N, C-alpha and C positions, 0 to 999 in steps of 0.2 A: 448169327454166325456161331457154329458149334464151339464151345469153350469160352464164350463170352456171355455176360448177363446183361440184358436190356438193350434198348435201341441205341442209347448214346455210347455205350462201351463199344458197340459194333461200329458206330459212325466214326469215332475217334481212331479206332484201330484200323479200319479200312482206308480212311483218307490219309492217315499218317504213315501207313505201311511203306509207300514208296521212299520215305526218308530213311528206312532201316530201323534198327533198334535204338531209337532216339528217346530222350527223356521228355518230361512234361514241359519243361521250359521252352525249348525250341518249337514244340507243337503249338503251345499257347501263343508264342510270338508270330508264328507263320499263319495260324488261323485267325489271329488278331482280335476277334470280337467276342470270344468266350471268356467267362470268368476263369482265371487260372485254376481255381479249386475244382471246377467242373472237369477240366482236362486231367487233373491229377488223379481223379477217381478211376480213370481208365488207363492212363499212361504213366509209367512204363510197365505196370503189372501185366498188361495184355500180352507182352512179348514172352511171358512165362507160359502162356497158354497156346500161342500161335506164332509161327515163324512169319516175319514180314513178307518174304517172297511168296509163301503159300497163300497169304492173305490177298496179295495182288492178283493171283491167279483165280482164287475163289471169287473175288469181287468182279473181275472181268467176265468170268463164266456166268455169274448170276445176272450181270447186266445184259449179256448177250441173250440169255434165256428170256429175260423180261422184255427186251426189245422184240424178240422173235414172236413172243406171245401177243404183244400189243400192236405191232405194226404189220401191215400187209406185205406180201411178197414183193409187190411193186415198189413200195417205199423202201424196203430193205435193199432191194436191187439198186435203187438210186443211190443209197448210202454207200454200198459196196463199190459202185461204179465211181464214186467220188473219192475213193481211197488215194489215188495219186495226188489230188489236191490236199487231202488231209495229211498225207505223209510230208508233202512240201511245206505245209504250215506248221506241223508239229516239230519238225527239226529245229527251227530257230527258237523254240521255247527254252532252249538250254542257255540263253544269254545270261550274263552275270546279273546277280540280284534277284533272279526269278527262282526262288528256292523250290516251291512246289511245282512250278512249271517245269523246271529242269529235272526234278526227280521223276515226274510222270512222263516226260518226254523220253527219258532214258529207258523206259519200259515198253513204250508202244510197239517198237519193232519186233520184240520177242513175245508179246502177249499172244498173238495168233497161234504160234507154234505150241505154246504151253497149254492153251485151251484144247488144241487138237490132241495133245498127248494125254489129256484127261478123258478122251473118248469122243470128242467132237470131231467133225469132219469139216472140210472147206468153209462152207457158209458160216457156221458158228464161230470159227476162228476169225474169219474176216469181219464179222459183225463186232466181235470182241476187240479186234484191232481198231476198228473205226471208233468204237466207244472210248477206248483208251486214248486215241489221238485227240478226240473231242475233250476228254478230261484234261489232257495236257494243255490244250488251248484255254480251257476254262480256268485252270489254275494259273496259267501265265497271265491271263487278264486279272485274276484275283491278286496276284503278286503286285501288279501295277496299280491296282486299286488301293492296296495297303500303302504303297509308296505315296500315292496321291493324298490319302488321308493323313499320313504322317506329315507330309509337306504343308498341309493346311491346318495342322495342329488339332486334328479330330481323333480322339481316342476310339478304341473299339466300341465302348459303350456309347460314345458320342455319335458314332456312325448309325447306331440303332435309333438314337433319339432324333437324328436328322431325317432318317428314313421314315420314322413314324410321323414326324412333323410335316414332311413334304408330301409323301405318298399316301399318308393315311393308313399305314400298316398298323394294326392294333398293337398298342404299346405292350400289353401283357403277353401277347404272343411272342414278341421279340425278347422281352425281359426274362420271362420264365424259361424259354428254351435256350437261353444263353447263360443261365446261372446267376443272373444279377438280382440282388435283393431290391425290394421296393424302396428301401431307404437310400441305397446307393444310386438307384435310378433317379429319385427325386433330387438328390444332392447334385448330380451331374446335370440334370435338367436346369436347376437353378444357376449353375455355373455358365451354361450355354445361354441362358436368358440374360445373364450379366454381360455376356459378349454381344448381345443384341441379335442372336441367331434364332432364338425361340421365344415365343410368348410364354408367360407363366403356366398356361394350360397345355403347353407342348406343341402348339401350332407353330410352323416355321414363319419367321418374319420375312420381309423382302430381302434383307441381307442374308438370312439363312437359306432362302431359295437360290439366291445368286451364288452362294458358296457351294451349295449342292450341285448346281449346274457346272461350276468350275471344276469340282472334283470329278464329275462324270466326264467332262470334256478331256481332262488330263488322262483319265483312265482309258478313254477311247484312243487318244494319241499314243499312249504307252503300249496299247495292244496291237497297233498297226504293224510293227516290224515282223510279226509272225506271218503276215500275208504279203510281204513285200515282193516275194518272187512269183506271186500269182497274178495273172492278167485279170482284168475286170470280168471277162467271160468266165474264167475259172472260179473267181470269187462268187459270182452269181450262181454258178452251177453248185458249188459247195453249199451256199446258203439255201438254195432250193432243196437240196437233198436232206440237209439237217432239219430244215423246217418241216418237211413232209413227215418225218418221223416224229418230230416234236408235237405236231398237231394231233397225230394219232395217239401218242402217249397222253396228251391232255384229254382227248376225247374218251380215253379208257378210264379216266378218273384216278390215275395213279398218283397224281399230285394234287393236294387240296389247295384251294384258294379262298382266303389268304393263307400264307404259309410262313414258317419261321425264317425262310431264306429271303423273304420280301420279294420273291419272284412273281411278277405280274402274269396274268393269263395272256396268251397270244391273242392278238387282235387281227382282224382281217387285213391283208396286205393293202 
């Protein structure tokens, strides 16, 4: 993004922009699993280069362009057709305690118009709105995941250790892309081994896997309110539309596997 240097400066600026001109502390707390020093290298200096509102429009515009390049007209048509369900789901993301979900939900209704004002017409604006609504839902779920981690006494670094131990995500991929040193990684691994959650080599124990399952279950439960007003038919329609685009994004090779997010590849339904 013009005015910023490097991938991570762009990442922190773009994802934090819905919060406004916020400092590094709140961003590190909301993002949860990055070393605070990594956040501080980008925030708040980024706001001297770019206005947060402008960043959100640029991000939505870029996302719309990327989706239109990667996805077929049919898949994008299904996504736009599911906008009523997305709008119904994105609204409840403003619930208390959902910092990033609320910040992104507050933007989705106006994103389409802002993209159109930059030269786009109907479809680009609608795709941008769908993307922003999905982002609000993603961050709403993420807020709930952070709450579940805190409730289970798992730190941001501990979440990476547990993911590496359970899902087999390469430890160095998580560690190096979140700013943690090898020494700190080993120190927290030893502490989790003392809790009986990990083996000394980082593999999850039975107790560790059970804790991971409990955290994921709580995360799912905390995500449910966003979809409470949708019928089963509407949820299935929304899932089908989003999955169709996701499959084509994956096929286009835009996301590497494995990746620092720990995001698994889509499997056949």
